[in-house]
C-alpha positions as CSV (number, residue, x, y, z in Angstrom):
1,M,4.5,3.5,-0.2
2,I,3.4,1.0,2.4
3,I,-0.3,0.1,2.9
4,D,-0.9,-2.2,5.7
5,N,-3.6,-1.9,8.4
6,D,-1.3,-3.3,11.0
7,K,0.5,-0.3,12.3
8,D,3.5,-2.3,13.7
9,I,4.1,-3.9,10.3
10,S,3.9,-0.6,8.5
11,N,6.3,1.0,11.0
12,L,8.7,-1.9,10.7
13,F,8.9,-1.7,6.9
14,K,9.2,2.1,7.1
15,I,12.0,2.0,9.6
16,Y,14.1,-0.5,7.6
17,L,13.5,1.2,4.2
18,E,14.3,4.7,5.6
19,H,17.5,3.2,7.1
20,D,18.5,2.4,3.6
21,D,17.7,6.0,2.4
22,F,14.4,5.4,0.8
23,D,11.6,8.0,1.1
24,V,8.6,6.1,2.5
25,D,5.0,7.0,3.1
26,A,3.2,4.5,5.2
27,Y,-0.6,4.2,5.6
28,T,-2.7,2.0,7.8
29,N,-5.9,3.2,6.2
30,P,-6.3,2.2,2.6
31,I,-8.8,5.0,1.9
32,D,-6.2,7.6,3.0
33,A,-3.5,5.9,0.9
34,L,-5.7,6.0,-2.2
35,Y,-6.5,9.6,-1.6
36,Y,-2.8,10.6,-1.4
37,F,-1.6,8.3,-4.2
38,K,-0.4,10.3,-7.2
39,K,0.8,9.0,-10.6
40,G,4.6,8.9,-10.9
41,K,5.2,9.6,-7.1
42,Y,6.1,6.1,-6.1
43,D,8.4,3.4,-7.5
44,L,7.0,0.6,-5.3
45,I,4.0,-0.1,-3.2
46,L,4.0,-2.8,-0.5
47,L,0.4,-3.7,-0.2
48,D,-1.3,-5.9,2.4
49,L,-3.9,-8.2,0.9
50,K,-6.2,-8.4,4.0
51,M,-7.4,-5.0,5.1
52,P,-10.7,-3.5,6.2
53,Q,-12.6,-1.1,3.9
54,I,-10.8,-2.2,0.7
55,N,-9.1,-5.6,0.2
56,G,-5.6,-5.6,-1.3
57,I,-6.7,-6.8,-4.7
58,S,-9.3,-4.0,-5.1
59,M,-6.7,-1.5,-3.9
60,F,-4.2,-2.9,-6.4
61,Q,-6.7,-2.4,-9.2
62,A,-7.6,1.2,-8.1
63,L,-3.9,2.1,-7.8
64,K,-3.1,0.6,-11.2
65,K,-5.9,2.7,-12.8
66,I,-4.1,5.8,-11.5
67,D,-0.6,4.7,-12.4
68,E,-0.3,1.5,-14.5
69,K,3.5,1.6,-14.3
70,V,3.9,1.5,-10.5
71,S,5.3,-1.8,-9.1
72,V,3.2,-3.5,-6.4
73,C,4.4,-6.2,-4.0
74,L,1.5,-7.9,-2.4
75,I,2.1,-9.0,1.2
76,T,0.1,-11.1,3.7
77,A,0.5,-13.1,6.8
78,G,-2.7,-15.0,6.1
79,I,-2.1,-17.9,3.7
80,S,-5.7,-19.1,4.1
81,Y,-6.9,-15.6,3.0
82,L,-4.6,-15.8,-0.1
83,E,-6.1,-19.2,-1.0
84,Q,-9.6,-17.7,-0.8
85,L,-8.7,-14.8,-3.0
86,K,-7.1,-17.0,-5.7
87,G,-10.5,-18.2,-6.9
88,K,-11.8,-14.7,-7.3
89,F,-8.8,-12.9,-8.8
90,P,-6.9,-14.4,-11.8
91,I,-3.8,-12.4,-11.0
92,L,-3.2,-14.5,-7.9
93,R,-3.6,-18.0,-9.4
94,N,0.1,-18.6,-10.0
95,M,1.2,-17.5,-6.5
């Protein structure tokens, strides 16, 4: 699963992963992604940190409540945004 509000980024990841025979669902709306997320359906989630409606960390926490075993890779193009989040979320402090 890919969750990134930037449609071009989502499509790029989707194209490359499908080229390597992965089944991929891509969402630009985190609310939709959360609605369709099911326990055990996904092995990996590529999750943007900076999104409207739900930031990546809150989304991460919501997804982990549904499926604590799913692997999540946090992605961002905004280093300054990551620095802001480090103070609020202990999970990011070692990044």
